[in-house]
N, C-alpha and C positions, 0 to 999 in steps of 0.2 A: 275638361281641362286638356290642353295640348300636351301630348307626351314629349318629353325631352330626351333625345338620344345622344349618348356620349360616344365618341370615337376615340379609342386609345391608340395613339401612334406607337409603332414599333421602333425601337432604337435603331439607328442607322447601322451600328456594328453587327446586328444580327443578320443582315442581308449579305450572305457569302455567295460568290459565284459558284455554280455547280462544279466546276473544275477543281476549285480549291477543296470543296467538300469531298470529292472523289479521291483527291490526292491524300487528304487527311485520313480517310477510311482505309486506303491502301497502306499508308504508313503505320496506322494502328494495327492492322491485320499482320503486317510484316513483323512488327515489334512483338506482338503476341506469339507468333509462330517461333520467332527467335528465342523468346523467353521459355516457351514450352520445350524446345529442342535443348536449350541449355540446361533446363531443370532435369530433363531426362538423362542427359549426358553426365550430370553431376550426382544423380541419385545412385545408390548402390545397385549395381548391374552385373549380370553375368553374361558372357558371350560364349556361345557354343557353336562350333563348326558342325554342320550337317552335310555329309558328302553329297547328298541329293538335293538339298533345299537352299543352302547358303549359310548364313550366320544367324542363329537365333539369338534374340535379345530377351533376357529374363529380368523382370523387375524383382529385385531381392526383398523388397518390402512386402509385396503381395504374393511373391513366389508364383508368378504367372508369365507365360510367354507373351510378350507385348508386340513384337514385330520381328521381321526377318530381313536381313540385309542381303539382297541378291548379288551374287558374283558370277552369274551365268552358269553354264554347265562345266564348272571348273574343278569340281571335286575337292572342296576346301578341307584341309586337315589341320596341320599345326597352326597355332596362332599365338600372338603376344601383343601386349600394349606398350606404347611409348610411356615416358615417365609421367606425363600429366594426363594420360588417359584420352587424349584427343584423337589419337590415331591407333587403329587396330590393324595389325599386319597379319595376313593370312596366306599360307602356302597352298597353292592350287595344283593338285596332282595332274589334272588333265590338260591344263594349259601351260604348265611348266613355268609359272611365274608367281610373283608375290603381289597380292592386292594390298593397297594401302587405303583404308576406309576411314572417312571422317565419321567419328562416333556420334556427333550431333545430328548430322543429316542422313547418315547411312550411305552416302555416295562413295564410290571408288574414285579417289582423287589421283592415284598413281598406280601404275603397274610396272614392276621391275622384273625383267626377264632373268630367270635363274638357270634352268636346265631341266633335264628329265626327272620326273618323279620327286619334286620337292616335298618334304614331309614335316620336319620339326623346325620350329622357330623359337629363338630366344632373343631378347633385346637386352643390351648391356652397354652403358656408357656411350650412347649415341650411335651404336651400330646394331644391326640385326644380323644374326647368324642363322643361316638356313641350310639344312642338310638336303642333298639331292644325290641321285644315283645315275650317272651317265650311261651305265650299262643296262639299265632296266627301262621297260616300256611303261608309260602311264596308261590311263584308261579307267573306265568305271568299274566298280566291283562286279565280280561274276554274278550272274543271275541264277545259276544253278549250282548244285553241289553243297557240301556241308559248309556251315558257317565258318568253321575253323579253317578249312582249306581255302575258301573264298577270301579270307582275310590275310592269308599268307601272300607275300609279294613273290613275283617270279623268281625262281632260283632260291627262294627262302624257305622251303618246306623243311621241317625238322627231320632228323633221322638220316639213314643211309641214302646215298644218291645225291646229296647236296652238291651243287656245282658252283658254289660261291667263289671259290678260288679262281675259276675260269672267267669270272665277270670282272670288268674294270672296277677299281675301288670307288667308294663313295667320295663325295666332296662336300665341303662346307663353304657356301658363298658368304662373304662378309660384305654387308650393304651399308654404305654411308647414308645415314638417315637425314642428312641435310641436302645432299646432292641427289639422293635416291638413285644410286647406281652401285653396282658391284665393284668394289675397289680391289678385291683379291679373292682367289678361290684356293682353298686348302685341301690337299689330297688326304683322305682319311683311310680307314680300313674298309671292309666290305659290309654293306647294309648298315650304315651309321644310323643310330636311333636317338638316344637322349643326349642332351647337352647340359652341362653344369659348369659353374665358375667357382674358383677359389674365393674366399671371403674378400680379399683385396681386389678382385676382379681382374687380376693380371694373368691368371692361368685359366685355360679352358680345357674341360675334359669331355670326351664324347665316347659313347658306347658303340661298339661295332659288333652287331649281332652275327654277321656272317663269318667272322674269323675269331670270335671269342676274345676280343681285346678291348682295352680302354686306351684311347689315344690322348696324350697330354700335349697342349700347345701353349705358346705365348698368345694371349687373347688378341692383342692389337696387331701383331705382325703375322700371326699364323705359323710362326716357326715351330717345328716339332721339338718337344723336350724329351719325351720318351713314350714307349708303348708298353702297356702293362698286360701281360698275358694271363688270362683267367682259365679256369678249368675247361677242357675240351667239351664241346657239345652243350655248353650252358646257354648260349645265345643271350648275352647281356642286352637289356633294353632300357629300363629306367635307371636314373642316377640322381642322387640328391645329397647335398652337403649337410652335415649335422649342424644344429644351431650353434654349437661351440666352435665350429670350424676345424675340428680335429680329425674327422672321419668322413668318408663317403660311403653311402649305401648303394649297392648295385643289384638290381633284380636279374635273376637268371631264368628266363622263361621256360626253356625246355627241361631244366633240371628241377624246377619248382623249389628254388632256394633264393636267398639273397646273401650277398657277402658284404662284410664291413671292411673297408680299406683304410689304412692309416693315410692321412692327408699329406704327409711329408715323404714317407718311404714308399707308399702305395703297396705295402705288404698286406695280405689278407689277415685280419685280426680275428675274424669270426665268420662262420657259415651257419645260416639258420634255415630250417625247412619251412616251406610255405605250402599252401594249397596249390592247385594246378595253374600253371601259366601266369606267374606274376609279371606285371608290367609296371604301371604307374606306381610311384612311391613318393611319400612326402612326410615330413614331421609335422605334427600339429603345431598350432601357433605358439603354445607355451613350451614346446620341445619335449614334453613328458611322454608323448606317444608317437609311434611311427605307424603310418598307414600304408598298406600295400594292396593294390587291386589285383586279386588272383582271378584273372578274367575267365579262364576255362572252368573254374569252379563256381562262377557267378557269386563271388564273395569279396567283400572288403575285409581284410584282416588287420587287426590292431595288435601292436607289440609295445612293450615298454621301450621308451625312447633312449634308455641308458643301458639296461641289461639285455634288451631284445628278447625278453621272455614273452611268450604268447599271452595275450590278454583276452581277445574276443574275436569272433567271426560274425560278420554282418551280411546276410543275404541281400543280393542286389539282382540286376538283370543280366542280360547276355552281352558279351563282348564289352565289358566295362574296362576301358584302358586308362582313362584319365579322370581326375577329380580335382576339386578345389574347395577350400573352406570359404565361407562367406567372410567379408572383411571384419566382422565382429567376432569371428571364430566360433559362432554358436551352431552353425550348420555345416554339413558336408554335402557337396553337390557332385554326383557321380554321373559321367556321361556314358551311357550304355548303348553302343551302336546297334546291336542286333535286337534291342528292345525299343529302338527309336525314341528314347526318352532320357531325361535326367532324373535320377533318383535323389530325393532330398532326405537326409538323415540328420538326427540330432547328433552333434559332434561330441557330446559328453556321455549321453546314455546309449548312443548308437541305435536308437529306435527309429523306425521309418516314419516320415512325416507325410510325404506325398510323392507323386510322380508327375513330371511335367512332360507331356507328349508332343507329338507333331514335330519331331526332330529326327527324320529318317537318316540312319547311319551316323548318329552323333559320334564325333571323333574326340575333340578336345574341348577344354573349358578353362576360361580365366575370368577374373572379376575386376571391377573397378568400384571403389578403390582397390589397389593391389592387395592380394592376400596370398597365403601359402597354398601350394598345391603341387600336383605332379608335373606341371609345365612351368609355372612361375613361382617365385617366392619373394617375400619381403626382405 
């Protein structure tokens, strides 16, 4: 019997030119890459400045360091996010500028020239506020000497012999985040550190470590309102508004205390002892607890958020200046510069959870979605 062979014809529409197939594959790959980047940008994330490595990106679901945004040999320190989390603004000590990073791609999309030694960044109402010090030299951290001395800025060592008064005062650059340019610069005190805003956003307060003052300004115009003199030798650094908007808490690094200021009169209502070297300060998300980073004692201290009675001491690493809660308020992330790591704590029990390393000279930390911390607050 003769075998009958059947030939199945392929439909004409299946025959695509190779060029079209290649274009389709490229489009699919691009779409997948965009989707992955968008998913990463929208997932709960922490950003940590590392003065030697760039900006570390921490996946808050897995609590792992997933990537690093390079900013060159810029010495990144202060950082802040815009309102929708698409842009991360980073102050670069060595290059004297502000990097604007696309959080989806990790690319630096803008650089704004600020001046010598930019340090602290806050974003509010479409403007970025960046402290810098025209009288000081930037440069990488000292390679030798004690950790405490290496972390002091020139002219900023505590105790007798301080020459802060002979240095030009610090300034605050106000950057328009639409035009990405400095629209005005505000003269402040010496060695300006923390920045905070009144609840309505109309008033800005900055701590001046070098002359023991808090300067108060109109936030939009930069016009001075008043200067609040604090106790001599205190070196005020961190500042945070209370959740009810009635008081400010200011840490005094050299005296190992914090003071509570009336938000309207700026009178000192209370002075509270801390462990050595307090810097970063923030209220917990529910406002019931106040957290203070006592950096020289390698401790995060917890106080009652209303009475300011001492509640707990939590051991952490070395040179822990700044911290942030996770967006859900369940964990506390502490950037510890001389331990090259972020310490993760349970925000309610204060028990250690883990350490996330490979972050040499970690400086500051913020999260997306926005959460409470020593740099930013909701």
